C-alpha angles and dihedrals in degrees: 000000000000093000090047092052098040089053091051104033101012096215109057117121128232110294109186148346140224123300122204141142135042139209129250122253127208118240144182134206115306144191125180129085117262122269129220123303108043151031124337122242141080118331118244125213115220136012133116137250139191118226122203113224127178100223144038118246125255116289084248117056090194104127094211091059102035114127105179120084088217090059091051089046092061100035089057084085092054106042140051136185131209083280134015138205123255129214090256095056099259129122122235133185116272123159082006115067090201143344141204125210116204121239091254091052093233103101123062119188118193126192111202126223120257117255098000104166133207116226088256089065097252118128118246113251135192088249088060090054093049092048091051095050095043091048091058092042095052109116098175092114098042125284117017115256088248106036093203088062091073089087090063112114097180143347115206134178102219091185137341093291107029130078123182120197117194121198127207088226138005118276117183092197094052098100090057088064093055090080079086109127121267110223134186111274112265093351104166105198103061093119094062108015105028117198119200139150099249130122090265129050125211114253107171148334128210109192112245091001118061151333119213126203127181132199113271107229091194096058115139099219136042105329123238117259096220122075095205139012123192117194105204112205112222111165097174112078094214091052089050089055091051093051091052090048091052092052095245097127130060102181130025124178129192096038122163120248089243090058092049092047089058093059114109134190125011101296094110138036115209118219122192129207132131125269091234095232142103116251110197141143096263112213129207098233090194098063132075129291096007090062084078112087093209090057092052090047090050090054090052093051090049094063129083108203096195093053089051090052092045091051102045104028108017087254095310118141132049125274118237135190104197142013098298127084127220099251088070087071094170094061103025112111106201090185087074093057093083099032088115114035118176113283115158096185091055094046091052093047090052089051091051089050091051091051099261106104091151096045126237144243118273129186117210111202110205132180104244095212094066106075095188091056092049091046091052093049091052091054091047092053090059094045092048091056089071092070096040098262109140102208124186129187122235109196116206134170117257097257090053092049089052092049101040104030108023099033106022096033087214098147144082103222138348138183115225138125121254116207137187121256088213141002101284138102089230091063089059101041109032093075090074095057105118098245098037112121091224092057094115095163092056094232108180113183119147091202091056093047090050093051089050089053088049091051092053092050097045115103097188112086095209091050092047091051090052088052092052090052088051087055092051089051091050091057092048096046095050092042093235084171141354100260118208121158155314101258121239110248105222111187125194112203125172116260094250094055127087141163100070108151130193119220130200088244130056103274140124111218111192098169091094097040111106144155120262132207 
């Protein structure tokens, strides 16, 4: 990668090294035919694998409070809601066996499955569901844990297996938020020893080292194949390479194209999807000079998205032009993708109009454990030089990024990917409302806020979709951020594994992963 970037940009640093090797996994006798994402052959029940991940989980493993996409990605295997997403983007019953929505779309009646167990052996009751929903709807300390639950008027257990949720007004997106985890009522140790109903149960966590999950034998649905999964935390990209070379890792998602290109032999299969996020150079709209819209527009005109994708991923990935990624087909507005095409003269003119004819210095804070974001920032530094912007990269560990950038908003620019917690446009766009606690870019646009209010009030789905598209256009036109792409998700999985599936949201489902023979 270094040679390729030096040849193109002359000054980019070494981005990655060679990957090879993989460890052995135990197995037992098996039967079923293999599923998607892997080798063909007979499916094997049992065995264990080690998965390489680039960041530690949140300090709290409470699924209602988790902030990091990487935390949610793993906890997907441990927790379930009344409904859960499928790989094709649908919602299917989970803890609930069935549900009925009233004609006025204000009353949701859920019938719970018989005998669903928590990982601690207790049976899920209607009271547990009421507790979980009310906990996420509680706004006594500010915003609810799930903002969409602010529309809930009441949650009632009408009997041991029936829960009725009544809304103050119809909300066609509401069901999508009921993927929210169902927890045991008043369980006190969710932060450190989480208990859910999913196909895997939590065993242990060693900070900055590993998270261990085991198959839950009492799972209500189709059981997991694997007996045990260890997520090995390797935040340093070079250390990750060494672990792969030593044969310590069986599956590794979110690799760069350069890493993949260095794989040789038949040890790995390479699966390709997208990460279902929007990678951008996110801008702090409240600090100078980024509080000037013309400056932000100039930065957008300085960037060539295709070159970024070519340099960091051999062209893989999907270009985006706003805070929506292509898998959300219904909401994605492809016309915004080329709203800003690289135009150095126009960018320079905008900087001059803004009072920065000679450019300015820009610090880009990047989490060091995500190589694609680091690689992207390095390419952006070179492209911004053409308009006189002297950009430098400040590498920080992930926890520092969360505290300083996401929470403290003490930064100028950052390169990360923003994902959706569920399959709704609201999950991507609500964070940029001016008073939203997750609005880490400090975007403050009254028209945008008004559009969001209209979207929440709109009953017609087609009309609401159009309003969400207007919100996307607002972000683009005002250059809230410098939008780049939905990153390719390149997954290396050892050749005797199969069943890995991509979802339209950022999750890693290991229940279907299995050995083959």
